[in-house]
N, C-alpha and C positions, 0 to 999 in steps of 0.2 A: 503494499499499499504506499503511495507515495507520501511525503510529508504534506502537512496542510499548505506551507507556502508553494511548494512545487505543484500542488494539484491544482492550486489557483492559478499558476500560471498556464497549466494545461487547459482548464476551462476557458482563461482568458483568450488564450489562442481558438479555441472553437466558437467564440462568439466575437471576433475581430471585427467583423463586418458592422458598419455603423457605429464603433467605440471610438472615442477619441484616443490619441496614442497614449496619453498618461491613464493610469487606472482611475476608475472612478471613486473618489474619496468616500471614507466610511461616512454614516449618516451625520454624526455630530459636526461635519465638516460641510455638509449639503445644504446647509440654510443660511440664510441671510440673517443681519442682524435682527430683523423683526420676527425672526422664526419662520418665515415664509420661504418657498423653494424657488429659486431662480429660474426663469422661463427656461434658459440656456441647458439647464441640468436634468431635464425630464429625460425619464428612459427611452433609449433607441429602440423604435419598433424592429429594425431590422436585425439588430443583435438577438431580442428574444426569438424572433422568427427562426433565425439560423440555429439557434439553441433547440427549439420545439422540433425542427426538420429532423434534427439527429438523434430523437428520443425514440424508443420503441414505445409500444402502446402500454407495455407493463411499467415502464418508467414514467410515462405520463399519469397513469392511474396512481401509482405511487405517489407521485406529486400531491395528489389531492388530500391525502391522510396525514393527519398529526397523531402520532402514537405515543403510549406510554412504554417505558423501558424500566426494569429493575436493575439496581446497582448503583454504586457511586464512583464508578469509573468505567470509560467506554468498552474497555477490553478485559480487565480484571476485576473479576467480581467474586463474593462470597458464594460458597454451594449453595446458600438458601436462595439467594438471588438469580443464581443460575438455574436452580429448579422452577422458580416463578417463570422465568424467560421461557423454559423450556416447555412448561405446562402452556402457556399463552400463546407462544410463537414458534415452538421447535427448534429454538437455538439457545445457546447459553450466554450471549452478550449483549450489551447494548449496540454495539457496533454491528454485530450480525444481524440484530433486529433490522436496524436502518438499512444494510445491504438487502437484505431478504425480499423487502417491500419496497427497496427504491423509496424511502420516505421522504415527502416534502418537509415534514417537521416534527420536531418532539416536544414533549411537554412534562416539565417537571413537576415532582410531588414531594411531600416532605421526606420520602424514604430516599429520594435521591441526593437528598441534602446532608452534608456534612461540615465542612468549612468553607469559606469562601475560596479559598486557593483550589480545594478539592473540586468545587463546583466549576471554577473557571477551567481549570484541567479537563474535566468531564465534557464542558462545552467545546474544548480544542479537539478532544478525541473524537467525538460525535460528528464534528464538522470535517475533521479527517477522514472518517469513516465513508462519507456521503460523496456521490458523484457530483451532485449538484448541491451548493449549499443549502443548509437546512434553516427553516425558521425554528429557532430554539425559544420554546415560550413557557409561561408560569402563569398561572392565577393569583396574582399579587395585589388585590384591591387596596388592602391595607385594613386596619381594624380587625374584624371578625374573620377575614378571607386573605389569609397570608401564607403562603407554602414556605416560604424561607424566613426563618427567625433572627433573631441576633446572632452576629453583631450588626447586620443590616440596620439600617435605620428604620424604625417600625413605624408606620403612619396611624392616625387615631380612627379614620374610616370615614366613609363617605358623609354619614350622618353629623358626626362630629364638626366636618368641613363646611357643611351646611348650617350648622350652628353658628358660624361666624359670620356667615352671610357675607363674606367676601370672596369675589372670584379669583383675586391674587392669592389666597392662600391655597386654592384648589390648583392654581399653576403651579405654585412653589412646591407643594407636595407630590405632584406628578413628576415635577422635574427632579426632585431629590430622589424618588423610586426610580425613575428612568436611569439617572446616572449611575447610579449603584446595580441596578440590574443590568445593564450595559457592562460593566466593569466585570461580570461575570460570564459574558459572552450570551446573554440572554437578549435576544432581539427583538421579542414580541411579547407583550403583555395582553391578558384577557380583562383588560380594565381600559376606560372606566364604566362602572354601571349608571347606564342612562335612564333606568327606570323612575317612575314617578309614583313613590309610594303613598297610596290613598286608602289602604286597607291595614286598620291597625293589628288585625289578626294574620295578616302576610307571613307565612311560616318560613320563606326562603329568602325574601328581600330584605324587608324592613330597614335596619340600620346601614345596608349596602347602599340604599339610596341617598341623595344629596336632601330629599325631601319631598314634600307633597305639591309644591307650586310648581308648575310646568317652566315658569319663567327663570327661577331659580336653579331649577334642575338643568335648563338649556345652557343658561350663563357658566355655570361649574363644570358641565360637560366640555363645553366649546374650551375653558381654560385648561381643563386636562389634556384635551388633545394637542394642545399646544405645548404645554409642559412635557408631556412624553415625547413629542417629536422633536424638542430641543435637546431632550436628555438622551436621544440616542435610541429609542424602543417603540416600534409600532404600536399605536393604541388600537384598541377595539372596543367600541361601543356597544353595549348589550343591554337588555335582550329584546330584539325587534319582533314583535310590534308593541312590545311593551309586558313588563311583568308584576306591575306595581299593584294591581288590583286583584290579587288571587289569595284563595283562601287554601289552595293546595300546593304542596312542594312538588315542583315538576321531577326531581329526583325520585318520588315515591308515587306519583300519580300524574294525571293529565287535567290540568287547570282548565276552566272555560271562562273566558273574560266576557261578559254580558254589555260592554259598552256598546252605544250604538256607534255607527260611523262618524257621526257628529262629535259624540263624546270622545273617541278616539283621537280625532283631529285636534281637538282642543287640549286633551290630558297627556296623552301617550306620545303623539308624533313629534311635539316640538324639540325636546332634546335630541332626537336623532337627525331632525331637519337642521338642527344647529351644529350638528357634528358634521353633517354632510358640507354644510357650507364653510366649515372650518377644514375640510378637506381631509376627512378621517379615512384612514387607508382600510380599515376592516369594521365590519358590523356584524355581531352574533345575532343568529336567531334565537327564538325562545319554544319550548316544547310546550306549546297551550293551543286552545282553540278559541277563534275569535269569528264567531258565525256572521258579524257585520262585516268582515273582511272577505270572509270565504265561508258562503252558505252550505258548501258540502261537509264542512266541520273537519277538515282535515287538520292535522297538526301543523302549526305555522311553518316549522323547520322543512316540511315536505310539502308545502302549500305554493302552488305556482301563483294563484291570485296574490297571495301575500307577499313572497320575495320577488317573484318578477314585476307582477302587477302595481303594488304598491311600493316596494322599496326601488325596485330598478326604473319604473317608468313614471310612477307618481313622484317620487322623491328625487329622481335622477342619480340615482347611487350609481356609479360604475367601477367601483372599487370591489375588494374581496369580501364575499359573504361566507362566513363561516359558521357551521352548525354549532349548537350547545352539543355536550357529550352524547354521542347517539347511543351508549350503552345505558342511560338514564331510564328509568320506569316511565317516563312520558312519552318515550318511543318503544321501550321494549314490549310493554304491556299490549300494546296494540298490535306491534309489529315483532314477535319473537324470533323470526328468522333474521339473523343479523344481515343476511344478503340482500333483505329488501331495502332498509332505509336508506342506504348511500345512493342507490340507483333513483329513487324517490327524490331524495335531497338534490341531486345534480340536475334530474330533469325540472325541479322548481324552480331552480335559478341558482343554489349554493354552489361555492367552488371550492371551499375547505371541509373537510369532514374530520371532526374531532370524535376520537376515542370511539370507535366502534365496539360494539359488545363482543364480537369476536372477529379480530383481524383478519385470519385465513378466510373466512367466509365472507366478510365484507369485501375484500380484495378481489377474491374470485367472483362473488356476485356481479361485481360492476364490469369485471373483464367479459364474463359471459352475458352479460347485457348487451355490450358493444357488439360482441361476435352474433349475437342473436337480433341484432338491430332494435333492441328495445331503447337504446340510447346510442346516438351517433359519435362517430370519433371525432366529427367537426365540434360538437358540443362539449367534449372531454377537451378538446384543444382551446376553448373559449375559456374555460376555468384554468387551464394550466399557463395559458398566456397571461391571464390577470395575476396569477401568482409568480410567475417569473419576471413579469413587468415590475412587481411590488419588489421582489428580491433586488433586482437591479436598482430601481428607483431609491432603495434605502441603504444602498451600499452592501448588501448581503453576499451578492455574486463576487465582489472584489476584496471583501474582508479580509484581513490578516488575523493570524492567532491572537489571542490574548496573550498579553505579558502577565502571567502567573507571577511573578516576582513583585508587581505594583499593587495587584488586588487589595491587599489588605489596608494600603493606604487610600484607597478609593471608596470603601465602603464604611459607615459607622462613623463617619468624621464628626469632628467636634462641631464645625460648621453646619453641616446636615443635622445635626441631632439639635443643635439650637434653633434652627430654623424651624423644624417641627414640634419643639416643645413651645415655641411661642405661639405657634396655630393652635396647638392643643390648650395651651392656656386660656385661650380666648373662646375654646368652644365649651368649657365646663358649664353646665345650666343649672342655675340654683331655681328650682321651680316652686317650692314651698319652704317659707321661712318664718312659719305662723308664731313661734314663740320667742322669737329674735335669738336662737341660739346661736347662729353664725355671723360672724365668725368667732371661733374658740379662740379663747384666751390661751397663750402658751403659759399656763399655770401649773402643767403637771398633773392635771386631773386624770386619773388611771382610766383607760379606755380599753373596750373589747372590741375587737372587730369579728363578727360572725355572720353567717349566712352562708351563699352559694361561693363555690369556689376554692380548693384547697390553696392553689397558688395564689390566688386574688387576695384572699382574706390575710394569708401570711405578708404577701408583699405590701399590702396596705398597712398592716401592724407594724412592718418594719419601718417605713416611711413615717408614721406618726411618732413611733419611738425614737426615731433619728432629730425629732424637734424638741426631744427633752420631754416629751410625755409618755409615759410608761403605757405599754401597749401589749395585749396578748391577742392571739389568733384562735378562733375555735370554728372550722367550717361545719357546716351541718347539711351541704350537698344540695343537691337540685330537688329533692324531695325529702325533706327532713322527717324523720319518723318522731314518734312522741318521745321516745328515750332521747333523742337528739335535742329535742326542743327542752326536755327538761334539764338536761346537761347545759345547754345554754342559758335557762333562766338561773341555775347554781352558779353559773361562772359569771353571770351579770350582777349577781349580788355582790361581788367582789369589786366592782368597777363602778364609776361615777358616769361615764359616758358609755353608750352603746351605739356603734355604725355597722348597720345591717346591710350586706350587698344582696339584690335581689336580681333573679334571672328568669323572665318570663313565668312569673307565678300565677298566671291564667292559665296556662296549658295543661291540659289533663295531665294527671300524675305529678304535677308540680305544684298544685295549689296549697299545699301545706306549708309552702313559704309564706303564704298569708298568715296561717295560725301561728308562726314563728314571729313574725312582725307584731301581731296583734297582742302575742302573749307578752312580750316585751315591753309594748307601750303601758300594760298593765302594771308593771313593776314601778312605775313612776319615776324611773331613770330618764336621763337626757338620751333621747333616741334620736339619730339620723339615719334614715335610709337612702340608698344608693342605687339607683338603677343602673345596673354596671353593662347593660347592653341596649336594652328598651326603654324609651321614655314612658311608654304606655304603662309600665308597672305602677303608677303611681295610681291610676284608675281603679286598681284592685287593693290599694293601700290607701285609702282615702283618710283614714284616721291619722294617719302619721302627720305630725305637723312640721316636720321638715325632710324634703326631699329633692336630691340633685341627681341630674342625669349627665354620665359620661359618655355613652354611646358605645364603649369598647371597654375591655379590661386588660388592653395593653398596658405595658408598663409605664408608657408615657403620659396616657390616661389616667392612670392612678396616681402617678406624681402630680399631676395638674390639679387632681381632686383634693389632693392632701394640700397643696398650696392654697386653694379656695376655702379648705375647711379652716384653715389658720390666718385668713386674711393676708397671706403674702402676695395673692394677686385678687382682685376683685373678680366676681363672676361676670362675665359680659356675653357668653353665650346666651343664644335664644333658640326655642323649640322649633325644628325645622318642620314638625308637623303637629296637627291638632290632637290633643289627647280627648277622645270621646268618654264618655262616662261608662261604666261597666253596666250600667241598667238600661236597656234597650228604652229608645224614644226620649229621654233625659238631655238635656243640654250639656254641650261639651264642657269638660273640666277646664281645659286651658287651650287657648288658641294659638296656632303656629304663630312665633314671634313674641309669644311670652317668655320673660325671663327676668329674674330680679337683680339686684345689684347691692353693693355695701354703699 
């Protein structure tokens, strides 16, 4: 196998027609000072055409797929990872998976991640294994969706950024994220989430959304598209045509959106329209049904009226359409044969096929469909052309290997951490302070941190303790038992202040969190409730006189929370969503935009 740089030279020779004598610079150098792409550096059609002409049908089909691989190195893996690769793909190593299917891209998950240097080395190895350079992707939205943890700078998440109401913060967060991912050899991120979350019981989007206001979400989405581009990573707006009003998680079922077409145009469409105006490279489809857009009630990912009719024709998007993971139940429950969804998705207008349920069946199913004229090779060529054009446009076809010796100096930098900390400090939202409890005086009043999350309660207790206030942690879990609640009450009797962390206490099986909070309130102690994910928690804990929302349980969010608790910073975040009453038909408890200050 030739080295990465040598292979790049070989590839460059194959696409010489239409290319300038100098190699196309990497994306980080492809932009003007305003983040826009100079006209003269648009991808060359002749180069892509020549590359496509030299590809076999199998290679073309492989370019359509983004696959998962097991291991933390392209060629050297543990026996456990080798066994997993064998079960799923019939080969032992990630490099062999790339070669077997001629993959167009790979996606990293937590199991691929060791250290920054390791991940950059793996990215180099995967690119070295590929005949055509890969999209190396990840799902790193920030907040509750982050496949790569520390020492990468961790973001507070979209709802937290929405709570700041400043598009500049969305831009900065995306650029920081993009620069650090780029340092690891990652060139594509499945972010930002462009959904408008108007359903308090949405089980899959929630705090992944910037909020409930289409204008706010549009502004934040546009800003993140710019930030990702300037940082060197391809952004992907998701989940078209909009996943913000669902009560079903498409990982486990098939949601139905009952919006009329006019409602869709008003609520769901604007952020995607804004992303397209910002020249977004990719848009991800959703596994849901929208009868107003497709009366046949086909899944949006597989719907020609939605992908081609709405996204391509009505919105004028000519970039890459990527499916959400095809192995999700939103697809597989309706189409258990893994060979069917890829064909339907391509015929519907998709270009990139993410994570099929069975790679062999999906690849061979698409190949067979072409041979049987169920899908034309011309249609395959259209999608491959879009993908290759994007790879050239973003410098992927001409990229050089990552210098792994510099990686640790580019991720988790003091400058990046400070920038994200400042954003997060302005996101923490004080929803209720009826008793005037906050800010706490640094008087050393002993504090118990209890509730959801082993790491969350321990970390928050340590941060409080570091301020000179003695603090203990007692996690009671997602569904505290009577024994755990009784233990929390006993422990509370030895402390003056109780901080309770909650996590969706309205969900079936988790409502005993309400019992815990109400029991602690009855002790007469000072009780502070913190929704460490959803601000909607307060609707089910209305007796609590003090409530804050952090929108995530990341370390940076807990640090900002602690600053607010002790008055080191004044809470300036405002709710990005309305908090409805837990009682049907009653007025909303708090409107979007609500937030108290000191």
